[in-house]
C-alpha positions as CSV (number, residue, x, y, z in Angstrom):
1,M,-88.0,-69.4,-46.4
2,S,-85.6,-69.6,-42.6
3,R,-84.3,-72.4,-41.3
4,Q,-86.4,-71.3,-38.4
5,D,-89.4,-70.6,-40.5
6,A,-88.4,-74.8,-42.7
7,I,-87.6,-76.0,-38.5
8,T,-90.5,-74.6,-37.3
9,Q,-93.2,-76.3,-40.1
10,A,-91.5,-79.3,-39.3
11,V,-92.3,-79.3,-36.0
12,A,-95.7,-78.4,-37.0
13,A,-96.2,-80.8,-39.2
14,A,-95.4,-83.7,-36.9
15,E,-98.9,-83.3,-33.9
16,P,-101.5,-84.6,-37.3
17,L,-99.2,-87.7,-37.5
18,Q,-99.3,-88.3,-33.8
19,Q,-103.6,-88.3,-34.5
20,T,-103.5,-90.1,-37.6
21,N,-100.9,-92.8,-38.2
22,S,-101.1,-92.1,-42.2
23,V,-99.5,-91.9,-44.3
24,V,-100.5,-89.2,-46.5
25,D,-98.7,-86.8,-43.1
26,L,-95.5,-88.7,-42.6
27,H,-94.4,-87.4,-45.9
28,T,-95.5,-84.4,-45.8
29,M,-93.4,-84.2,-42.1
30,Q,-90.3,-86.0,-44.0
31,D,-90.6,-83.3,-46.8
32,A,-90.1,-80.1,-43.8
33,V,-88.1,-82.1,-41.9
34,Q,-85.8,-82.4,-45.3
35,H,-86.4,-78.5,-46.3
36,A,-85.3,-77.8,-41.8
37,L,-81.9,-80.1,-42.6
38,N,-80.9,-78.7,-46.8
39,L,-81.4,-74.7,-45.1
40,G,-78.1,-76.2,-42.3
41,A,-81.3,-77.4,-39.5
42,T,-79.6,-80.0,-37.5
43,L,-82.8,-83.2,-36.4
44,Q,-82.0,-81.8,-32.6
45,D,-82.6,-78.3,-33.7
46,I,-86.3,-80.1,-34.4
47,A,-86.4,-81.4,-31.8
48,A,-85.4,-78.8,-29.0
49,A,-87.9,-76.6,-30.8
50,R,-90.4,-79.2,-30.0
51,T,-92.9,-78.8,-26.4
52,P,-91.7,-80.0,-23.5
53,H,-91.7,-84.0,-24.0
54,P,-93.6,-84.5,-26.5
55,A,-95.6,-88.2,-27.1
56,P,-93.4,-90.8,-29.4
57,L,-95.5,-91.5,-32.5
58,K,-97.4,-94.5,-32.6
59,P,-96.2,-97.7,-34.7
60,L,-97.5,-97.9,-38.3
61,A,-99.7,-100.1,-39.0
62,A,-98.1,-102.7,-41.6
């Protein structure tokens, strides 16, 4: 998998989390982001790949 593919997967993994606030979706996103970082991406690369100004994530319920 290329770095760009990993960035795309990390961005895609964030979308369900915005809707569900699910811990499973959170872990999926964390894994995807970590994989992209391991391939040399930066958090700025991932943020830049997201569509224009996404809504902030809702806080998880305690």
